[in-house]
C-alpha positions as CSV (number, residue, x, y, z in Angstrom):
1,M,-7.9,-4.9,-27.4
2,D,-10.4,-4.2,-30.2
3,A,-10.4,-7.4,-32.5
4,N,-11.5,-5.0,-35.3
5,Q,-8.5,-2.5,-34.9
6,G,-5.9,-4.8,-33.6
7,V,-4.4,-1.8,-31.4
8,L,-4.8,-1.4,-27.5
9,D,-6.6,1.9,-26.5
10,P,-4.5,4.2,-24.9
11,K,-5.7,3.8,-21.4
12,E,-5.3,0.1,-21.5
13,A,-1.7,0.5,-23.3
14,E,-0.6,2.9,-20.3
15,K,-2.0,0.6,-17.6
16,L,0.0,-2.4,-19.1
17,E,3.1,-0.2,-19.5
18,R,2.8,0.5,-15.7
19,I,2.5,-3.0,-14.9
20,A,5.6,-4.0,-16.7
21,F,7.5,-1.2,-15.3
22,I,6.6,-2.5,-11.9
23,L,7.3,-6.1,-12.5
24,K,10.8,-5.0,-14.1
25,T,11.7,-3.0,-11.0
26,V,10.9,-5.8,-8.6
27,A,12.3,-8.6,-10.8
28,H,14.9,-9.6,-8.2
29,P,14.4,-12.0,-5.3
30,L,15.9,-9.5,-2.7
31,R,13.6,-7.0,-4.1
32,L,10.7,-9.2,-3.8
33,G,11.8,-10.0,-0.4
34,I,11.9,-6.3,0.6
35,V,8.4,-5.6,-0.9
36,H,7.0,-8.6,1.2
37,L,8.5,-7.2,4.2
38,L,7.3,-3.8,3.8
39,E,3.8,-5.2,3.2
40,Q,3.8,-6.7,6.8
41,H,5.7,-3.8,8.4
42,P,4.7,-0.5,7.3
43,R,8.3,1.3,7.7
44,L,11.7,-0.4,8.2
45,S,15.1,0.6,8.2
46,V,18.1,-0.9,6.1
47,S,19.5,-2.6,9.0
48,Q,16.0,-4.0,10.1
49,I,15.7,-5.4,6.4
50,C,19.1,-6.8,6.2
51,D,18.5,-8.6,9.5
52,M,15.1,-9.9,8.5
53,L,16.5,-11.1,5.2
54,G,20.0,-12.1,6.0
55,S,21.2,-9.8,3.2
56,E,24.5,-7.4,3.1
57,Q,23.8,-3.8,3.8
58,S,25.6,-2.5,0.5
59,L,23.6,-4.7,-1.5
60,T,20.3,-4.1,0.1
61,S,20.9,-0.4,0.0
62,H,21.5,-0.5,-3.5
63,H,18.2,-2.2,-3.9
64,L,16.2,0.1,-1.9
65,Q,17.9,3.2,-3.7
66,N,16.8,1.6,-7.0
67,M,13.1,1.0,-6.1
68,R,12.8,4.5,-4.4
69,L,14.1,6.2,-7.5
70,K,11.6,4.2,-9.6
71,G,8.8,5.4,-7.2
72,I,7.9,2.1,-5.8
73,L,9.3,2.9,-2.1
74,S,9.3,6.0,-0.1
75,V,11.7,7.0,2.6
76,K,11.5,9.3,5.6
77,R,14.5,10.3,7.9
78,D,13.8,9.2,11.6
79,G,16.9,10.7,13.5
80,R,19.9,8.8,12.1
81,S,17.8,6.2,10.4
82,M,15.9,6.3,7.2
83,L,12.7,4.3,7.2
84,Y,11.4,2.8,3.9
85,S,7.8,2.0,3.1
86,L,5.9,0.9,0.1
87,K,4.9,4.0,-1.9
88,E,3.4,2.2,-5.0
89,R,0.6,-0.1,-3.4
90,D,-0.1,-1.8,-6.6
91,V,3.1,-3.7,-6.6
92,S,1.6,-5.7,-3.5
93,L,-1.4,-6.6,-5.6
94,I,0.5,-7.7,-8.7
95,I,2.9,-9.9,-6.4
96,E,0.1,-11.2,-4.7
97,C,-1.5,-12.2,-8.0
98,L,1.5,-13.9,-9.2
99,E,2.0,-15.8,-5.9
100,N,-1.6,-17.4,-6.3
101,C,-1.2,-18.3,-9.6
102,Q,-0.9,-22.1,-10.2
103,C,0.7,-22.1,-13.5
104,N,3.6,-24.5,-13.8
105,M,4.3,-24.7,-10.0
């Protein structure tokens, strides 16, 4: 932000909008858990994610679909299974930064 103008330049504003969009999209404990798993395992099915997180399939599927529609995840069919992976790698960097933050912890 230029102190003289008091306005963000368009590129900086766009970058902040993208970060805010990612944060809003993953701002749920189950969604953060899914992202964390997909950082460790490049492709997982809904049932694998449910087993690892101890979550219900319908709820997990709902969150996976939401993140897929918003461009955070991608999905590929493998036989009868749908395998999810992280499409938006920046989400990992943002979450890692927040995890390393020592503020109020």
